[in-house]
N, C-alpha and C positions, 0 to 999 in steps of 0.2 A: 281184507283180513287174510293172512296166510299162516299156515303152520310152518314153523322153522325148527330145524334140528341142528344142534351144535355138538360136535364130538370133543370130549375132554380126554386126552391121552394120559391118564393117570391110573394107578392100580385101583383106586376107588372112584375112577371117573365113569364115563359112559356117555349116553346120548341125552342131552338136555332138550326138552321139547317146550316151545313157546308159541304163543300167538303173536303175530306181528301186524300192527295196524297203525298207519300214519306215522311211521318211524319209531314206534314204541313197542317194547316187549312186555308180554304178560306170561309169567311162568306157569306151565301146566304140570309137567312131571319129569322125572329123571329115570331112565332105564340104566341100571347099573351094569357096566361092562369093564373088563380089565384091559386098559390101554387100547381103545379103538383108534385106528389110524385114519381111516377114510370110509366113506359110505356113499352109495348112490341109491336112487329110487327108480325102480322099473316095474311097470304093471302092478301098481299099488302094493309093492313090497319094498322094504328097505334091506339092502345087502350091506353088511359091515365086515371089514377086515380087522383082526386083532393082532397086535404086535407079536405076542408070543403065547403059545398054548402048550409047548413042550420044552421043559427045562433042560433036557438032554441035547436035543438037536437045535433048540431055540427057534424052531419053525413057528410060523404064525398060523392064524385060523380065519375061516370065513363062515358066516352064518347069515340067516335072513329072518325078518319079521314080516308078518302081515300088518297092514295099516288099516285100522277100523275107521268108521265114519267120523269119529271124533279126533282122528289123527294120532291115536295111541298105537304104540308098538305092541303087538300081541303075537302069540303062537311062535315063539322062537324055534328055529330048526336046530338039529344037532350041529355042532361045530365041525367043519371039515378042515383038514390040514392043507396049508398052501404050498407045502413042499419047498419052502425057502425061508430065509432069514430076513426079517423086517419087510413084510408086505406093505406096500405104500400106495397102491392104486389098483382099481379093479374095473371090469366092464362086464355087463350082462347082455347077451344077445340070444333071445329066445330062452331056451333051457341051459344054454352054455354059459359057464362062468370062467372068466379070465382074470388072472392076478399076476402082478409083477412083484418080485421080491428083491428089494434094493441091494442088500449085501450079498445075496447069492447070484445076482446078475442074471436072473432067469425070468422067463415068462411061462406061465403054467395055465393050461386048459384043465380045470379041475376034473380029476377022474379019468383023464385021457392022455395028456402029453405034457412033457416039460422040455423047453428049449433053453439051453444055457449059452450065453454069449461068451466070447473070448476077446482078449486084447486089452489095451490100455490107452490112455490119452496123454496129452501134453502136460497137464497139471499134475505135479509130483505127488500131491497128497490126496486130492479129490478124484483123480483119474488113474489110480494105481491098478484098477481092475474094472470089469464091467459093472455098471450100476443101473439096472433097469428102473425106471421111475414112473412111467405112465403107460396106460393102455386104453385104447378106444376103438370103436368100430367106425369105419368110413360111413358117410351119409347114406350110401346105397347098400350098406351092410355086406358088401363083397369082401372087404378087407378088415384085418385087425392091425392097428398101428401101435408101435411100442417105441418109446424113446429110451435110449441108453446114455445116461449122463457120462458114464465112464469112458465110452469109446466114440463120443461125438457123432452118434449115428441114430437115424430113425429107421426102424425095421418095419417092413410091410409084409404081413402074412395073409394067407387065406384063413378060413374059419377053422381049419385043422392044424394051424401053425406050421404050414409049409411056407418057407420064405419065398416071396415073389419079387420084392425090390428092396434096396437099401439106398439111403441118401445121407450124405454127410453135411454137418454144419461146420463152420470154420473151427480149426483146431483150438482146443481149450475152451470152447463155448459152454459145453455141458448142457445138452438139451434136456428140458425138464417136463414141460406140459405142452399140449397141443389144443388147438381149436380150429374149426372150419368156418369159413364165411357162410352166411345164411344161404347163399345160392350154391354152395358146395364147390365153387371154382378155385378157391384159395385155401391154403393150409398155413396156419401161423404157429410157430414154435417159439416159446419163451425159453431162452437159454439162461440157466441159473448162474453159471460162473462168469460169463461176459455181461450179464445183466442187460441183454438186448433181445430183439425179436427177429427171427428169420422168417421171411415171406416166401412161400412156394406156390407156384401154379400146380393145381392138382390135375394131373394128366392120366385119368383112368387108372389110378393106383400107383403111378410113378410121379413123385413130387419133383418139380424143377425149381431150383433155388433162383429167386429174383433179386433178393437184397437183404441187408441186415440193418436194423435201426436200434440205436441205443435208447434205453428208457430213461437214463439219467446222465446225459452228456455233460452236465455242468457239476456233477457231484464228484468230489475228490477222495472221499473216504471209501472204506470197504463196504460192498453191498452185493447181495445176491438176489436174483429175481425168483419169484415163486409161482403165483397163479396168473392165469390169463383168461379173459372173458370177452365176449363180443355182445354189444347191444346196438343194433341198428348200424349206423355209419361210424361207430366208435369202437375202438379196441382198448381194453384196460389191462394193466399189468401191476402186480404188487412187488415192491422192492424192499428187501430186508437189509437194514443198515441205513439206507436213505430213509426208510420207513415212510414211504409214499405210495400213492396210487398214480400211475402214469395214465394219461389219456392220449390216444392217437386218433387222428382222422384217417379213415380208410379211403383210399383213392385207387381203385383197381388193384394192381399188384404193388402199390407203393403205400407207405405210411408217413404221416406227418405228426410229430410229437407236438401236442398243444400245450400241456402243462403237467406239473407234478403237484399233488395235493397231499399234505400231511395226513397220515391215516389215523392219528390220534393214539397210537400205541407203538410197541416195539416188536419187530419181527412179524410182519403181516404174511403169514404162511398161506392163508386161503382167504378168498372173499367170494361173495356171490351177489348177483344183482336181482333184487326182489322188488317188483313194481318200480318205483322211481327212487330206490335206495340201494346203496352198496352196504352189505353187512360184512365186516372185516374181522377175521380171527387173528389176534396178535399173540403169537406163541410165547414170545419172550417177556411180555408184560402181563401175561395171564389175564387178558381181557378181550372183549369184543366191542367194536365201535361201529357207529352208523354214520354214513355220509349220504346226504341227499343229492340227487342228480337234478341240477337246474340247467335245463337245455343241454343235458349230457355232461355238464361239468360237476365233479364231485365237490360237495361243501360239507365239511365236518360238522356234526351236530353234537349235542351234549349227552345223547343217549349212550349208555355204556353198561356192559355186564362184566362182572368179575367171575371168570371161569378158569380153572387151572389147565394149562397146556392145551388151549383150544386149537385143533388142527384142521377142522373141516366144518363148513356150514352148507346146508342144503335146504332148499325150499320144497314144501309139499303142496297139498291141495289148498 
């Protein structure tokens, strides 16, 4: 039994809290928030970013909740400004809070420093300017990584946002999200626009590109990749348009695409792996679906939640 939290990015949306057991949801409560975009849990706290808190600047906000023994969100903090438009991802490292603001093309260490990227990419509409999309700490906590979809670049900073390294993905790829291998030797970047995965060797803060692997090689329609997760020897990617979950076999610095499985909805923006299940948030069909992992292979189940604009799912205790 796990506590599950799903974010609904609507003006009357918020954080939906469920118990999840044997592939089934039991609703517990809803914490009302205005257009939450993404959340993470660190040290028994949930940190949430909000799309807009200031109608003049259109800047977003960040706040946190304590999580009590029943999994409920309590003691909300004051909302802090993210210093940018459309915050879409965050990282917490100790007391430090990092946020990326998509339309502002910046990364912000809250209360300390803002770094704004420059340039543009090959895609005429999606890469007209920098678009920071993801931020995370390296496994050893020495570096802060940030993807910029607009300039096809992964930026690596120290904890004070001093730039240490940059690495490019192929032109027009649009890097979106990252994950590390369990042993920390490899870095995987899911590229939104090219709907593929770039594999890097992680060389003490400097990624070395080893290859690119399409998540949907046989799909001929329009599709953009979204989330990326690792479970053991498999890597999973969600594809919006194809509306599938791809499963890759990890073999050192190489990937092998095994299959694509229908996610059961439209626009799978985020998914998470909880026990032996994938919980998938389908933004365009306003629902959440569940796939059971059978020897690592996703199999769609009948379980479904109706939630408006679900953007993020995270598991708690």
